[in-house]
Structure formats: structure tokens, C-alpha cells
C-alpha positions in Angstrom: 41.2 -9.8 -4.9 39.8 -7.0 -7.2 43.0 -4.5 -7.4 46.6 -4.3 -8.8 49.0 -3.1 -6.5 50.6 -0.8 -9.3 47.3 1.6 -9.1 47.2 4.2 -6.4 43.7 2.8 -5.3 45.2 -0.8 -5.3 48.2 0.5 -3.1 45.7 1.9 -0.6 44.0 -1.4 -0.3 47.1 -3.5 0.0 48.3 -1.2 2.6 45.1 -1.5 4.7 45.3 -5.2 4.3 49.0 -5.1 5.6 47.7 -3.0 8.7 44.4 -4.5 9.3 44.9 -8.3 7.9 41.7 -9.5 9.8 39.4 -6.9 8.0 36.1 -8.2 6.4 36.1 -6.1 3.3 37.6 -3.1 2.1 37.3 -0.9 -1.3 38.6 2.4 -2.7 35.3 4.2 -4.3 35.1 6.8 -7.0 32.6 9.3 -4.7 31.0 10.5 -7.9 30.5 7.7 -9.9 30.2 4.9 -7.2 32.6 2.8 -8.9 34.8 0.5 -7.0 38.6 1.4 -8.0 40.2 -1.3 -6.1 38.6 -3.9 -3.5 39.2 -7.2 -1.6 37.2 -9.4 0.8 37.9 -11.7 3.3 34.3 -12.7 3.8 32.4 -14.3 0.7 29.1 -12.8 1.7 30.3 -9.1 1.4 30.7 -7.8 -2.1 32.9 -4.4 -1.6 32.3 -3.6 -5.2 28.0 -3.8 -4.8 28.5 -2.2 -1.4 30.6 0.5 -3.0 27.6 2.1 -5.3 25.2 1.8 -2.4 27.7 3.7 0.1 28.2 6.4 -2.5 24.4 7.0 -2.2 25.0 7.5 1.8 27.8 10.1 1.2 25.9 12.1 -1.5 22.7 12.3 0.8 25.0 13.3 3.8 26.2 16.0 1.7 23.0 17.4 0.3 21.7 17.2 4.3 25.1 19.3 5.1 24.1 21.8 2.1 20.4 21.9 3.4 21.7 22.9 6.9 24.1 25.4 5.5 27.0 23.6 7.1 29.1 25.2 4.3 32.3 25.2 6.8 32.3 21.7 7.2 33.6 18.5 5.2 32.8 14.8 5.8 35.7 13.1 7.3 34.4 10.0 7.9 31.0 8.2 8.4 30.5 5.4 10.9 27.8 2.8 10.6 27.8 0.2 13.4 25.8 -3.1 13.0 25.4 -5.8 15.3 28.6 -7.6 14.7 30.3 -5.1 12.1 31.7 -1.7 11.9 31.5 -0.2 8.5 33.6 3.3 7.8 33.5 5.7 4.9 36.5 7.8 5.0 36.7 10.5 2.7 39.7 11.8 0.8 40.3 15.3 1.7 39.5 16.5 -1.7 36.2 14.5 -1.4 36.8 12.7 -4.9 37.1 9.3 -3.6 36.5 7.2 -0.3 37.5 4.2 1.6 35.0 1.7 2.5 36.0 -1.0 5.3 34.1 -3.6 6.8 35.5 -5.0 10.3 34.3 -7.1 13.0 33.2 -5.1 16.0 34.4 -7.8 18.2 37.8 -8.3 16.6 38.8 -4.5 15.8 39.7 -1.6 17.8 37.5 1.3 16.0 40.4 4.1 17.1 43.0 1.7 15.1 40.7 1.2 12.4 40.0 5.0 12.1 43.8 5.6 12.2 44.7 3.3 9.6 42.2 4.7 7.3 43.6 8.3 8.2 46.6 7.4 7.1 45.7 6.0 3.9 43.2 8.1 2.8 45.7 10.8 2.5 47.5 8.8 -0.5 44.2 9.4 -2.3 44.4 13.1 -3.1 
């Protein structure tokens, strides 16, 4: 457990854990630096702090692609990556400064519920 519930990011992690107790991993990430501000993993093989840095590059590259495509009226709401047995979701705060990285089992978690939990908690990051 790498968070303090006294910090805004720590509160978001705890709230997501309360809503999705079976999650595999979660992190609140600074979108500029890639640093994990708070994280938790229920799966020893998933280090959300390491994943935070790599997923920051995913977000930055998508933002560059949007600029190249002149999609100036669009903002990234979330990025969905589906693996064989896992769903990885990146949910950006509305101001784009932070994002939530969530890993859940595709067998055990409803995607709509996971997105709804992230949507509600991302509002706390602004």
C-alpha cells in the first residue's frame, strides 16, 4: 500500500478500492512527470508505480497524435487497453494534469462499472 488517505491522491485510491475491491492495481499519476502520487496493488506481479511512468508516455503520445490531427476541440477522457485477461483504463482528470491508472480482471469486472467508478473519482483530482 503506497498511499496516505490524508492526501487527495490517496483518498482517490482508497475510494476506488472501496468501490472495486477486486481490482488488480490502481495508481493516481502526475501526467507531466509520470510519477505515481498514490498506488495500490492486489497483484504482486503488477507494480503500478512502474506502470505509471510507461502509461504517461501513452497519454503523451495520444496527445501528440491529436495535435497532429488538429483535433483541438477534443480532450482525452479515457484510454482503454484490453489484454487477454485484463482491462487497463487510463482516466484523465478534466484539467489533464493527472490520471488514474486502473487494472482489473476482464472476467471479474464489468467495464461500464469500472468506467463509472473512475469517472466519479477523477473529479476529485482537479
